[in-house]
Backbone as CSV, one residue per row, in Angstrom:
resi,resn,N_x,N_y,N_z,CA_x,CA_y,CA_z,C_x,C_y,C_z
1,MET,-20.695,8.001,-23.823,-19.577,7.383,-23.232,-19.306,7.942,-21.902
2,ALA,-19.378,9.249,-21.578,-18.950,9.902,-20.450,-19.748,9.239,-19.227
3,ASN,-20.999,9.027,-19.355,-21.840,8.486,-18.295,-21.404,7.096,-17.954
4,LYS,-20.979,6.327,-18.945,-20.579,4.965,-18.679,-19.170,5.016,-17.868
5,VAL,-18.298,5.869,-18.216,-17.008,5.958,-17.618,-17.216,6.492,-16.188
6,GLU,-18.142,7.448,-16.053,-18.506,8.024,-14.668,-19.092,6.890,-13.784
7,GLY,-19.955,6.009,-14.373,-20.461,4.902,-13.627,-19.330,3.972,-13.232
8,LEU,-18.333,3.574,-14.052,-17.297,2.815,-13.623,-16.468,3.469,-12.387
9,MET,-16.188,4.709,-12.645,-15.397,5.452,-11.540,-16.269,5.508,-10.285
10,GLY,-17.517,5.614,-10.391,-18.518,5.719,-9.244,-18.342,4.467,-8.409
11,VAL,-18.407,3.326,-9.124,-18.397,2.000,-8.458,-17.083,1.869,-7.803
12,SER,-15.920,2.184,-8.466,-14.652,1.993,-7.794,-14.490,2.884,-6.500
13,VAL,-14.916,4.125,-6.632,-14.865,4.995,-5.435,-15.715,4.499,-4.291
14,GLU,-16.894,4.091,-4.602,-17.793,3.554,-3.587,-17.196,2.281,-2.915
15,LYS,-16.546,1.367,-3.704,-15.953,0.196,-3.081,-14.790,0.635,-2.128
16,ILE,-13.994,1.571,-2.541,-12.861,2.158,-1.763,-13.528,2.665,-0.400
17,ARG,-14.567,3.407,-0.483,-15.225,3.992,0.734,-15.681,2.840,1.642
18,GLU,-16.130,1.784,1.058,-16.613,0.625,1.900,-15.374,0.074,2.658
19,MET,-14.233,-0.019,2.024,-13.104,-0.640,2.639,-12.224,0.302,3.568
20,VAL,-12.238,1.540,3.253,-11.544,2.474,4.102,-12.309,3.623,4.739
21,ASP,-12.333,3.569,6.010,-12.990,4.747,6.688,-12.076,5.184,7.932
22,ALA,-12.665,6.055,8.714,-11.764,6.632,9.866,-11.465,5.427,10.767
23,ASN,-12.155,4.442,10.864,-11.867,3.336,11.779,-10.677,2.438,11.291
24,THR,-10.333,2.662,9.975,-9.112,1.877,9.440,-7.848,2.562,9.828
25,VAL,-7.885,3.994,9.873,-6.665,4.788,10.161,-6.469,4.749,11.791
26,ILE,-7.476,5.089,12.489,-7.424,5.049,13.956,-8.366,3.775,14.272
27,GLY,-7.696,2.647,14.665,-8.491,1.450,14.814,-9.352,1.452,16.076
28,THR,-10.110,0.423,16.306,-10.985,0.116,17.433,-10.084,-0.168,18.621
29,PRO,-10.351,0.551,19.692,-9.593,0.279,20.910,-9.848,-1.086,21.556
30,VAL,-8.724,-1.606,22.046,-8.766,-2.981,22.670,-8.238,-2.821,24.064
31,THR,-9.045,-3.238,24.998,-8.709,-3.187,26.466,-8.226,-4.541,26.897
32,LEU,-6.983,-4.605,27.418,-6.334,-5.836,27.886,-6.810,-6.114,29.347
33,GLU,-6.489,-7.289,29.883,-6.876,-7.629,31.218,-6.211,-6.847,32.222
34,ASP,-5.045,-6.336,32.075,-4.357,-5.480,32.906,-4.753,-4.063,32.926
35,GLY,-5.713,-3.706,32.137,-6.279,-2.358,32.136,-5.602,-1.529,31.111
36,VAL,-4.719,-2.034,30.320,-3.978,-1.191,29.171,-4.950,-1.215,27.970
37,THR,-5.176,-0.014,27.454,-6.013,0.163,26.222,-5.028,0.313,25.090
38,LEU,-5.114,-0.467,24.000,-4.322,-0.303,22.839,-5.275,0.264,21.647
39,ILE,-4.799,1.237,20.924,-5.448,1.759,19.856,-4.470,1.727,18.727
40,PRO,-4.807,0.852,17.675,-3.847,0.876,16.440,-3.926,2.067,15.614
41,VAL,-2.825,2.536,15.052,-2.791,3.671,14.216,-2.174,3.174,12.856
42,SER,-2.831,3.368,11.687,-2.275,2.978,10.515,-2.259,4.089,9.407
43,LYS,-1.532,3.848,8.354,-1.510,4.760,7.213,-2.152,4.000,5.992
44,VAL,-3.148,4.735,5.373,-3.797,4.095,4.228,-3.442,4.957,2.976
45,SER,-3.138,4.244,1.908,-2.887,4.898,0.732,-3.684,4.124,-0.385
46,TYR,-4.178,4.839,-1.300,-5.069,4.098,-2.293,-4.862,4.774,-3.613
47,GLY,-5.320,4.117,-4.723,-5.337,4.711,-6.036,-6.298,3.901,-6.858
48,PHE,-6.802,4.591,-7.805,-7.751,3.906,-8.726,-7.675,4.553,-10.067
49,ALA,-8.062,3.818,-11.068,-8.092,4.300,-12.486,-9.339,3.586,-13.212
50,SER,-9.813,4.254,-14.100,-10.882,3.794,-14.972,-10.869,4.388,-16.309
51,GLY,-11.378,3.696,-17.260,-11.415,4.312,-18.595,-12.342,3.442,-19.423
52,GLY,-12.574,3.966,-20.665,-13.487,3.253,-21.563,-13.505,3.919,-22.990
53,SER,-14.167,3.206,-23.885,-14.147,3.757,-25.254,-15.387,3.129,-25.889
54,ASP,-16.079,4.030,-26.716,-17.122,3.567,-27.532,-16.572,2.904,-28.839
55,LEU,-17.034,1.808,-29.159,-16.509,1.098,-30.262,-17.565,1.051,-31.481
56,PRO,-17.123,1.070,-32.692,-18.103,1.074,-33.735,-18.760,-0.371,-33.804
57,ALA,-20.048,-0.343,-34.105,-20.779,-1.668,-34.171,-21.488,-1.796,-35.534
58,LYS,-21.395,-2.992,-36.111,-22.052,-3.162,-37.436,-23.495,-3.292,-37.254
59,THR,-23.999,-3.634,-36.130,-25.465,-3.792,-35.922,-26.121,-2.482,-35.604
60,GLY,-25.544,-1.409,-35.593,-26.177,-0.110,-35.403,-26.233,0.331,-33.921
61,GLY,-26.047,-0.614,-32.996,-26.007,-0.347,-31.547,-24.634,0.209,-31.106
62,ASP,-24.581,0.789,-29.945,-23.350,1.245,-29.384,-22.713,0.052,-28.547
63,LEU,-21.392,-0.043,-28.754,-20.663,-0.995,-27.979,-19.680,-0.104,-27.163
64,PHE,-19.585,-0.495,-25.828,-18.848,0.132,-24.960,-17.846,-0.836,-24.315
65,GLY,-16.538,-0.499,-24.263,-15.554,-1.384,-23.616,-14.912,-0.485,-22.596
66,GLY,-14.815,-0.999,-21.331,-14.193,-0.230,-20.347,-13.796,-1.045,-19.105
67,GLY,-13.078,-0.476,-18.251,-12.618,-1.135,-17.019,-12.222,-0.240,-16.023
68,ALA,-12.132,-0.769,-14.855,-11.771,0.045,-13.606,-10.928,-0.830,-12.670
69,GLY,-10.147,-0.224,-11.937,-9.328,-1.008,-10.909,-8.935,-0.070,-9.731
70,ALA,-8.599,-0.659,-8.680,-8.226,0.049,-7.478,-7.317,-0.746,-6.732
71,GLY,-6.485,-0.025,-5.958,-5.477,-0.728,-5.047,-5.374,0.053,-3.719
72,ILE,-5.272,-0.741,-2.586,-5.183,-0.146,-1.274,-3.971,-0.663,-0.584
73,ASN,-3.267,0.202,0.048,-2.155,-0.240,0.958,-2.400,0.202,2.340
74,LEU,-2.437,-0.724,3.308,-2.613,-0.464,4.688,-1.260,-0.775,5.451
75,THR,-0.715,0.232,6.063,0.492,0.087,6.798,0.385,0.370,8.227
76,PRO,0.605,-0.530,9.158,0.480,-0.217,10.573,1.706,0.757,10.991
77,LEU,1.384,1.805,11.663,2.385,2.699,12.136,2.771,2.611,13.645
78,ALA,1.785,2.546,14.388,1.972,2.584,15.898,0.739,2.105,16.619
79,PHE,1.007,2.040,17.928,-0.132,1.772,18.859,-0.084,2.869,19.926
80,LEU,-1.314,3.415,20.143,-1.443,4.328,21.338,-1.618,3.462,22.462
81,THR,-1.002,3.610,23.591,-1.369,2.829,24.801,-1.805,3.828,25.883
82,ILE,-2.852,3.356,26.544,-3.377,4.201,27.547,-3.495,3.243,28.754
83,LYS,-2.833,3.786,29.950,-2.869,3.062,31.105,-2.813,4.072,32.329
84,ASP,-3.672,3.978,33.135,-3.801,4.944,34.385,-3.756,6.404,33.947
85,GLY,-4.387,6.642,32.805,-4.363,8.103,32.382,-3.222,8.528,31.571
86,GLU,-2.218,7.648,31.549,-0.865,7.956,30.821,-0.971,7.474,29.385
87,ILE,-0.690,8.340,28.468,-0.821,7.974,26.970,0.652,7.798,26.439
88,ASN,0.949,6.756,25.821,2.243,6.518,25.177,2.049,6.149,23.663
89,LEU,2.943,6.437,22.809,3.012,5.924,21.466,4.034,4.960,21.239
90,LEU,3.655,3.715,20.851,4.596,2.668,20.537,4.694,2.474,19.059
91,PRO,5.831,2.902,18.391,5.868,2.809,16.986,6.088,1.304,16.581
92,VAL,5.438,0.980,15.457,5.663,-0.408,14.899,6.974,-0.314,14.000
93,VAL,7.854,-1.347,14.228,9.093,-1.328,13.355,8.643,-1.888,12.009
94,ALA,8.841,-0.943,11.026,8.395,-1.301,9.620,9.491,-2.041,8.936
95,LYS,9.175,-2.629,7.936,10.116,-3.264,6.950,11.175,-2.180,6.433
96,PRO,12.393,-2.690,6.360,13.381,-1.668,5.853,12.975,-0.975,4.563
97,ASP,13.339,0.252,4.499,13.027,0.937,3.207,14.106,0.667,2.211
98,THR,14.005,1.329,1.137,14.902,1.152,0.010,16.387,1.383,0.366
99,ILE,16.501,2.471,1.052,17.982,2.870,1.457,18.596,1.826,2.360
100,ASP,17.787,1.267,3.403,18.239,0.296,4.261,18.616,-1.010,3.458
101,ARG,17.814,-1.315,2.584,18.061,-2.558,1.750,19.255,-2.346,0.977
102,ALA,19.440,-1.164,0.307,20.646,-0.892,-0.512,21.965,-0.966,0.297
103,ILE,21.894,-0.385,1.556,23.027,-0.468,2.434,23.389,-1.804,2.856
104,SER,22.327,-2.641,3.148,22.560,-4.056,3.496,23.172,-4.908,2.358
105,MET,22.970,-4.492,1.150,23.598,-5.132,-0.002,25.018,-4.804,-0.383
106,ILE,25.488,-3.740,0.284,26.870,-3.307,-0.055,27.998,-4.398,0.163
107,PRO,27.968,-5.069,1.272,29.036,-6.129,1.538,28.952,-7.149,0.415
108,ASP,27.798,-7.618,0.064,27.681,-8.642,-1.005,28.243,-8.070,-2.347
109,LEU,27.834,-6.887,-2.637,28.294,-6.263,-3.923,29.855,-6.069,-3.881
110,VAL,30.466,-5.709,-2.753,31.929,-5.558,-2.652,32.574,-6.957,-2.913
111,ASP,32.079,-7.979,-2.264,32.547,-9.407,-2.537,32.527,-9.744,-3.937
112,ARG,31.413,-9.514,-4.632,31.294,-9.844,-6.021,32.285,-9.069,-6.924
113,VAL,32.428,-7.740,-6.695,33.324,-6.997,-7.553,34.721,-7.441,-7.220
114,THR,35.092,-7.758,-5.904,36.386,-8.241,-5.592,36.725,-9.558,-6.272
115,LYS,35.762,-10.459,-6.360,35.871,-11.736,-7.003,36.040,-11.515,-8.561
116,MET,35.384,-10.583,-9.165,35.441,-10.348,-10.544,36.808,-9.853,-10.892
117,VAL,37.307,-8.939,-10.118,38.672,-8.388,-10.330,39.832,-9.414,-10.158
118,LYS,39.534,-10.262,-9.135,40.575,-11.355,-8.991,40.479,-12.370,-10.088
119,ASP,39.295,-12.672,-10.649,39.217,-13.625,-11.688,39.815,-13.086,-12.937
120,LYS,39.675,-11.590,-13.204,40.287,-11.047,-14.406,41.823,-11.079,-14.275
121,LYS,42.322,-10.883,-13.045,43.801,-10.969,-12.878,44.290,-12.346,-13.158
122,GLU,43.560,-13.405,-12.779,43.950,-14.684,-12.878,43.930,-15.198,-14.409
123,GLU,42.998,-14.578,-15.180,42.942,-14.767,-16.644,44.144,-14.324,-17.362
124,LYS,44.720,-13.175,-16.939,45.777,-12.508,-17.536,47.048,-13.233,-17.243
């Protein structure tokens, strides 16, 4: 069984290598008409899992059941700009994180709680 699971893991890792390389993190430079060169910079995170099990078989042969899976997240972070020998970093504005979303939900939450308290008072 160990060799079969290792085979599944090997295929998963190889597929990840095909999708993610150094050119994914630091992208291919693009030169614009006005002489500005843009280089994309990204963050790559990935994970994979695999497993398997030998199953009993009535025919005397070995049965193997297994699976593997992988996931990749590519997040653009910034662009390096180069013009006339001057290099600048332009960050990409990312989607709000969990804290930003929670803070933006506070007014709605206060309105709901206020309405609930008002409704309770009206019931009494």
